C-alpha positions in Angstrom: 123.8 264.3 128.1 119.8 265.3 128.9 117.0 264.2 126.5 116.4 267.1 124.6 120.1 267.7 123.5 120.4 264.2 122.6 117.3 264.7 120.3 119.1 267.2 118.8 122.1 265.8 118.2 120.6 262.9 116.8 118.6 265.1 114.4 121.4 266.5 113.0 122.7 262.9 112.3 119.6 262.3 110.5 120.2 265.3 108.3 123.7 264.4 107.7 122.2 260.7 106.4 119.4 262.3 104.2 122.1 264.7 102.5 124.5 261.8 102.1 121.8 259.6 100.4 119.9 262.2 98.4 123.2 263.3 97.1 124.8 260.6 96.1 122.5 257.7 95.3 121.9 259.2 91.7 125.3 257.7 91.3 125.0 254.7 93.3 124.6 251.2 91.7 123.9 247.8 93.4 127.4 247.0 93.8 126.0 243.9 95.7 124.4 242.6 92.2 126.1 241.8 89.1 124.9 244.1 86.4 125.8 242.0 83.8 126.0 243.0 80.0 123.4 245.5 78.7 120.7 243.9 76.3 118.3 245.3 73.8 115.8 247.9 75.3 112.6 246.6 74.8 110.4 248.7 72.3 108.5 251.6 74.2 105.0 251.7 74.3 103.2 254.0 72.6 101.4 256.8 74.2 98.9 259.6 73.3 99.2 263.1 74.1 97.7 262.8 77.2 100.0 259.9 78.3 97.8 256.8 78.0 98.5 253.9 76.1 96.0 251.9 73.5 94.1 250.8 76.5 94.0 253.7 78.4 96.7 252.8 81.0 99.5 254.7 82.5 103.2 253.6 81.7 106.0 253.1 84.0 109.2 252.5 83.0 112.2 250.9 84.8 114.4 253.2 86.8 115.1 254.1 90.2 114.8 258.0 90.6 116.2 260.1 94.0 113.4 260.8 96.5 114.3 264.4 97.3 111.7 266.2 95.8 113.9 267.3 93.0 113.0 265.9 89.9 116.5 264.4 88.8 117.2 262.8 85.0 115.8 259.5 85.8 112.1 261.2 85.1 113.0 262.0 81.4 112.3 258.5 79.9 108.9 258.6 81.9 105.6 259.2 79.9 103.7 262.4 80.9 100.1 261.7 82.3 97.9 264.8 82.1 94.6 263.7 84.4 91.3 263.3 82.8 88.9 264.5 85.2 89.4 267.9 86.6 86.7 269.7 89.1 88.7 273.0 89.6 89.7 276.0 88.1 92.6 276.9 90.5 94.9 274.3 89.7 96.3 272.2 87.4 98.5 268.8 87.7 100.6 265.9 86.0 101.9 262.4 86.8 105.3 260.4 86.2 105.5 257.0 86.9 108.7 254.7 87.1 109.4 251.1 88.8 112.1 249.1 89.8 112.3 245.2 91.7 111.7 247.1 94.9 109.2 250.0 94.4 107.0 251.8 92.5 107.8 255.7 91.7 105.1 258.4 91.7 106.4 262.1 90.6 103.5 264.6 90.8 103.9 268.1 89.5 101.3 270.5 90.5 100.1 274.1 89.7 98.5 276.0 92.1 99.1 279.5 93.4 96.8 279.3 96.8 98.1 276.8 99.2 96.6 275.6 102.4 96.9 273.0 105.0 95.0 275.0 107.2 92.3 272.3 107.7 92.4 269.9 110.0 90.7 266.8 108.0 93.4 265.9 105.8 91.8 265.5 102.5 90.7 269.1 102.7 94.3 270.2 102.2 96.5 271.0 99.0 98.0 267.1 98.6 98.4 264.3 96.5 96.3 261.2 97.1 97.5 257.8 95.7 95.6 254.9 95.6 97.1 251.4 95.0 95.8 248.1 93.9 99.3 246.0 93.5 96.8 242.7 92.7 94.6 244.6 90.2 91.5 242.2 91.4 89.1 245.3 91.8 87.2 244.4 95.0 84.9 246.8 96.1 86.3 246.5 99.7 90.4 247.3 100.1 92.6 244.2 100.6 95.6 243.3 101.8 97.4 244.5 98.6 95.7 248.0 98.6 96.7 251.0 99.8 95.5 254.6 99.9 98.0 257.6 101.2 98.0 261.2 101.0 101.1 263.7 101.0 100.6 267.2 101.3 102.7 270.2 99.9 104.7 270.1 103.2 105.4 266.4 102.9 103.0 265.3 105.7 102.0 262.0 105.0 98.8 260.4 106.0 97.8 257.0 105.7 94.2 255.8 105.3 94.9 252.4 104.2 98.5 250.7 104.4 101.5 250.1 106.0 103.1 253.5 106.7 106.7 251.6 106.8 106.1 251.3 102.6 106.2 254.5 101.8 109.1 257.5 101.3 108.1 260.8 100.2 109.5 264.3 99.5 107.9 267.6 98.5 108.8 270.8 97.3 107.4 274.0 96.8 108.0 275.6 93.0 107.3 279.2 91.9 103.7 278.1 90.7 102.8 275.0 93.2 104.8 272.1 94.5 106.1 268.6 93.9 105.8 265.4 95.0 107.6 262.3 95.3 106.6 259.1 96.8 108.5 255.4 96.7 106.0 252.7 97.2 107.9 249.7 98.2 106.0 246.4 96.1 105.0 243.7 98.1 105.2 241.3 95.5 107.9 240.6 92.7 106.8 243.2 89.9 108.2 242.3 86.2 107.9 243.8 82.8 103.6 243.7 81.0 102.2 243.6 85.2 99.8 245.5 85.7 98.6 247.5 89.0 95.6 249.1 89.4 96.2 252.6 90.3 94.4 256.0 90.9 96.0 259.2 91.3 94.7 262.7 92.8 95.3 265.9 93.8 92.9 267.9 96.4 92.7 271.6 95.9 91.9 273.4 99.2 91.5 277.3 99.7 91.7 278.1 103.5 89.8 275.6 105.2 87.5 273.9 102.3 88.4 271.8 99.5 87.1 273.3 96.5 87.7 270.8 93.8 89.7 267.7 92.8 91.9 266.5 89.9 91.8 262.5 89.3 93.6 260.5 86.7 90.9 257.5 86.1 87.9 257.8 88.6 85.4 260.1 87.4 83.1 258.8 90.5 84.8 260.4 93.4 84.6 256.9 94.9 88.0 255.9 94.5 88.6 256.2 98.3 85.9 253.2 98.7 85.5 251.0 95.7 89.4 249.8 94.5 87.1 248.9 91.0 87.0 252.5 90.6 90.9 252.4 89.6 92.9 252.9 86.4 95.4 250.6 85.1 99.1 251.2 85.1 101.5 248.9 83.2 105.1 248.0 84.3 107.7 247.9 81.1 111.1 249.0 79.9 113.3 246.7 81.9 116.4 245.3 79.8 117.7 241.9 80.8 120.0 242.1 84.0 119.3 245.5 84.5 119.4 246.2 88.4 117.6 248.4 91.1 119.4 251.5 92.4 120.1 251.2 95.8 117.7 251.3 99.0 118.3 253.5 101.6 114.7 254.7 101.7 113.9 251.8 104.7 116.7 252.8 106.5 116.0 256.3 106.5 112.4 255.7 107.7 113.4 253.6 110.6 115.9 256.3 111.6 112.5 258.6 111.4 110.6 256.6 113.2 113.3 256.1 116.1 113.6 259.8 116.5 109.8 260.0 117.4 110.4 257.9 120.2 109.9 258.9 123.8 113.1 257.4 125.3 112.2 258.4 129.0 110.0 255.6 128.4 112.8 253.2 128.6 115.5 251.8 130.9 118.1 251.5 128.5 117.7 254.1 125.7 121.4 254.7 125.1 121.3 251.0 123.1 119.4 253.0 120.4 121.5 256.1 120.5 124.5 253.9 120.0 122.9 252.4 117.3 121.4 255.5 115.3 125.2 256.8 115.9 126.6 254.1 114.3 124.3 254.2 111.3 125.9 257.9 110.1 129.7 256.4 110.8 129.4 253.3 108.6 127.6 252.3 105.6 125.9 255.5 104.7 129.4 257.6 104.4 131.1 255.5 102.3 132.0 255.9 98.6 131.2 252.3 97.2 128.3 251.0 99.1 126.2 248.0 99.0 122.9 247.1 99.8 123.7 244.5 101.8 126.2 247.1 103.9 123.0 249.2 104.2 120.5 246.2 105.5 122.5 245.1 108.0 122.5 248.8 109.3 118.7 248.5 109.3 119.0 244.9 111.0 121.1 246.4 113.9 119.0 249.6 114.6 115.9 247.2 114.6 117.7 244.7 117.1 118.8 247.9 119.4 114.9 249.0 119.2 113.9 245.1 120.0 116.3 245.4 123.3 114.5 248.5 124.9 113.3 247.6 128.4 110.3 249.9 129.4 109.6 251.6 132.7 107.2 249.9 134.9 105.1 253.5 134.5 105.2 253.4 130.8 104.4 249.6 130.6 101.2 250.9 132.0 100.0 252.3 128.5 98.2 250.3 126.1 100.1 250.3 122.8 99.1 249.9 119.0 99.5 246.6 117.5 98.7 246.0 113.8 96.7 243.5 112.7 98.5 240.9 110.9 97.7 240.5 107.5 96.7 236.9 107.5 94.0 238.0 109.7 92.7 240.0 107.2 92.1 237.0 104.9 89.2 234.6 104.7 89.5 232.2 107.9 88.6 228.1 107.3 86.5 228.5 110.2 84.2 231.6 109.7 81.0 232.7 111.1 77.8 233.7 110.5 75.9 236.9 109.9 72.2 237.0 110.6 69.7 240.2 110.1 66.6 240.7 112.6 64.2 243.3 111.9 62.3 245.3 114.9 59.9 248.0 115.2 61.1 251.1 117.4 59.3 254.4 118.1 60.2 257.3 115.9 59.8 261.2 116.8 56.9 261.6 115.1 55.1 259.4 117.7 54.4 256.5 115.3 57.4 253.4 114.3 60.0 252.8 112.2 60.9 249.2 110.5 64.5 248.5 111.4 67.4 245.7 111.1 70.8 245.0 112.5 73.2 242.2 111.7 74.0 239.7 114.2 77.3 238.3 113.9 77.4 234.2 115.1 81.1 232.8 115.8 81.9 229.5 114.3 80.3 226.8 116.2 77.4 228.6 117.4 74.5 225.9 117.9 71.5 226.9 118.2 70.2 224.0 120.1 73.0 224.0 122.6 71.1 226.3 125.1 74.1 225.7 127.9 76.9 227.2 125.9 76.6 231.1 126.6 77.9 234.0 124.7 79.4 237.7 125.8 77.8 240.1 123.5 79.5 243.1 121.8 77.3 245.9 120.5 78.9 247.9 117.9 78.3 251.1 116.1 78.8 252.7 113.1 80.0 256.3 112.3 78.1 259.4 110.5 77.1 258.8 107.2 77.1 254.9 107.4 74.6 252.3 108.4 74.1 248.9 109.9 75.5 247.1 106.5 78.7 249.2 106.9 80.9 247.3 110.0 80.8 243.4 109.1 78.0 243.9 106.4 75.0 241.1 105.8 74.5 237.6 105.6 76.9 236.1 103.2 79.2 238.6 103.5 82.7 238.9 104.8 84.2 242.1 105.3 87.5 243.0 106.8 85.9 243.2 110.3 84.4 239.9 109.9 87.9 238.3 109.1 89.2 239.7 112.0 86.7 238.3 114.3 86.8 234.8 112.4 91.0 234.6 112.7 91.0 235.9 116.2 88.5 233.4 117.6 89.9 230.4 115.1 93.5 231.0 116.9 92.2 231.2 120.1 92.7 235.3 120.9 89.6 235.9 121.6 86.6 233.5 123.3 83.7 233.5 120.8 81.1 236.1 121.2 78.3 237.4 119.6 78.9 240.8 117.7 75.7 243.2 117.0 75.5 245.7 114.7 72.4 248.1 114.8 72.3 251.9 113.7 71.4 255.1 115.2 69.7 256.6 112.3 65.7 255.9 112.4 63.5 255.7 115.3 64.2 258.6 117.6 67.5 259.5 114.6 69.7 260.8 117.6 73.1 259.2 119.0 71.9 261.3 122.3 68.6 258.8 122.6 69.7 255.7 121.0 70.0 254.2 124.4 66.3 254.4 124.7 66.0 251.8 121.9 69.2 249.7 122.8 67.5 249.1 126.3 64.0 248.7 125.1 64.1 246.7 121.8 67.6 246.0 120.5 69.1 244.2 123.8 65.8 242.0 124.6 65.4 241.4 120.7 69.2 239.8 120.5 69.7 238.0 123.8 66.5 236.2 123.7 67.2 235.0 120.1 70.5 234.0 120.8 72.4 232.1 124.0 73.3 235.1 125.9 73.9 235.5 129.7 70.5 237.1 130.3 68.0 234.7 131.7 64.7 237.1 130.5 64.5 240.3 128.7 63.4 242.2 131.7 65.2 245.3 133.0 66.3 243.2 136.0 67.7 240.2 134.2 69.8 242.5 131.6 71.1 244.4 134.8 72.0 241.2 136.2 74.0 240.2 133.0 75.7 243.4 132.6 79.1 242.0 132.4 78.7 240.1 129.6 77.7 243.1 127.6 80.1 245.4 125.8 79.0 248.7 123.3 81.4 250.7 121.3 81.5 252.5 118.3 83.5 254.6 115.5 83.3 258.4 115.2 79.6 259.6 115.8 79.2 255.7 117.0 82.0 256.9 119.7 79.6 260.0 120.7 76.7 257.2 121.2 79.0 255.1 123.1 79.6 257.9 125.7 75.9 258.6 126.1 75.5 255.0 126.3 78.0 255.0 129.3 76.2 258.0 130.7 72.7 256.3 130.5 73.7 252.7 130.7 75.8 251.8 133.3 73.1 249.4 134.8 73.2 247.0 131.4 76.8 247.3 129.9 80.1 246.7 131.9 82.4 247.6 128.8 82.8 250.6 126.7 84.7 251.3 123.2 84.7 254.5 122.3 86.9 254.8 119.1 87.8 258.1 117.3 84.9 260.3 119.1 84.7 262.4 122.3 81.7 262.6 124.4 79.3 265.6 123.7 77.2 265.2 127.0 78.1 269.1 126.9 77.7 269.9 123.6 79.8 269.3 120.3 83.2 268.4 120.8 83.1 269.2 124.1 85.7 266.7 124.5 88.3 269.4 123.1 86.6 272.6 124.1 85.9 271.4 127.8 87.6 268.4 128.6 87.9 269.0 132.2 83.9 269.5 132.5 83.3 266.6 130.1 85.7 264.5 132.4 84.0 265.6 135.8 80.6 264.9 134.2 81.4 261.3 133.3 82.8 261.2 136.8 79.7 262.2 138.3 77.2 260.0 136.5 79.9 257.1 137.9 79.8 258.3 141.3 76.1 258.6 141.6 75.5 255.5 140.5 77.0 253.6 143.2 79.2 251.5 141.0 83.1 250.9 141.9 86.2 251.0 139.5 85.8 247.4 139.4 82.5 247.4 137.4 83.1 249.0 134.7 85.6 249.5 131.7 86.3 252.2 129.4 89.1 251.3 126.3 89.3 253.9 124.0 91.4 254.7 120.8 92.1 256.9 117.7 95.1 258.1 115.6 97.1 261.2 116.1 96.3 262.4 112.6 92.5 261.6 113.1 90.5 264.6 113.1 88.8 263.1 116.2 92.3 263.4 117.9 92.4 267.1 119.2 89.1 266.8 121.0 89.2 263.0 122.3 92.9 263.6 123.5 91.8 266.4 126.3 89.2 264.4 127.1 91.2 261.3 128.1 93.9 263.4 129.7 91.5 265.2 132.1 89.5 261.8 132.6 93.2 260.3 133.8 93.4 262.9 136.7 90.1 262.0 137.9 91.5 258.8 140.0 89.1 258.1 141.9 86.9 257.1 139.1 89.1 256.3 136.5 92.0 254.0 136.7 94.3 254.7 134.2 96.3 251.1 133.0 97.0 248.7 130.5 96.5 245.9 132.8 92.6 244.8 133.6 93.5 243.7 136.9 95.0 247.2 137.8 92.9 249.5 136.2 89.6 249.9 134.5 90.6 252.5 131.6 93.4 253.1 128.7 93.9 255.0 125.6 95.8 253.7 122.7 97.3 256.1 119.6 98.0 254.9 117.0 101.0 257.3 115.2 99.5 257.9 111.8 95.8 256.5 112.2 93.4 258.6 110.2 89.8 258.9 110.7 89.0 255.6 108.5 87.4 251.8 109.3 91.1 250.6 108.1 92.5 251.6 111.8 89.4 251.5 113.6 89.4 247.8 112.9 93.1 247.8 114.3 91.7 249.3 117.2 89.1 246.7 117.8 92.0 243.8 117.0 93.5 245.5 119.9 91.1 245.6 122.0 88.9 242.7 122.1 91.1 240.5 124.0 90.7 242.4 127.0 86.7 242.7 126.6 85.2 240.2 129.3 88.9 239.3 130.2 87.7 239.5 133.9 84.9 237.5 133.6 84.5 234.1 134.5 
């Protein structure tokens, strides 16, 4: 059977799995656990006409609804919540919530007769967004326990922050709008009386534009960037010995992810084909099913996936690996951040006072001039600044924690990371290289122990193999400009979620071949060989940058005299990571940096 026919047959199997689960789970109790005798129902929590308790919180009662887009009877016990903040005349919505021992469940009923998913910008589609702070610690920056997801009315899930494996969603159109159901697996054990941080939002779109939104708690529009803007949800109503309904959702998610795999990349795909077939042939089609049986099927499929062997060609790719949760925690060997100030010419013929931040790894000794450090210059995106990536002195944002942990665990040689800004000065990513070469690099590399012997351009060129430049979004655009202007001074480049604009805005998508040829010609004219520079790029397939960056990368792959595509830095000088589900956010970009950092300076002494 060829690949396409096999995928079709597996899809049909998945349909069977889904139908079995969604038609039967309402009558399933978890027979692997003892239900025990019923106890007296706890008193209900009084709520006002809008569904909030006396402290202004949402209330979620214990129950396990079916997640299929159809509102089943389990939702009847849930208080209906009417959002407080509405900035659209076209749409209305209400929400309900339930919980069980494994997950939080959200129901959104949206009335909107003008639906659109035309925009490539995900929050500008008709959709529901869920923000959750499970530990309810109200940090400004999102932590390991926090999430931000989005589901449009076509049931396309996008994850700005969080692990996609935690979520199962369903959507269904109605006569006057749509319904969204979402299941969010808990990280920690829930119980009566636990309070979580939460925000729920509806995006109202008309054609390509977002025309308004509906929010339950947040009046500022900043919940996407600040968990302290969230409201609260109270878990209540679990009787003694009451058990949760079954959880087939993790297995269904795994089957879905497996179906998306490209099995032409593997030498032994039949091992996974057989495992998926057994899912439909055993546990999920039995009348009396237990959670143990479902979990066994999950484990069997996961084990089969782990045994896949890549072809030699597939092994050439660089694959996305998520940052371990423990790397997003504080390290016991933290680095420090310092700030440097400088002046640089501006577009009016005068000068601007600017600053940048410098990350110094744990153990950096200002008096030890014998120890030299490689330097990564890292640029923010549009609308951000030099404070955004790492923060300033005495701050510890997520990327700093990742750097600290990677260095402490030996994943990465200690290095210096510099975060400047392209705002101010010439105020243009296309011209930032002038400030970079003339002001920033000399300032940083004479202040700290680097491989540059002096600030002269000759000595900066001589130390180019110990210097890298990268950036996100408009910072990636800046990176491509730095590549075309700075090959003499930088050996490593890390453009993340952004294409080259050398031939015009978004030219990587509109003129991919011409853009790739332009980049190649810069190298050809420079006299450098493919072993003299490296480009490590990345984005997500749900990132707004993907439609422009992906065509450019594919065109670059064709120019093999200049760009040698391989995940092995001893064989090639260029690779591209694509994260399934990755959106245009630092949550994903920090993970790309985590994946790429070990390859920077890997071939240097």
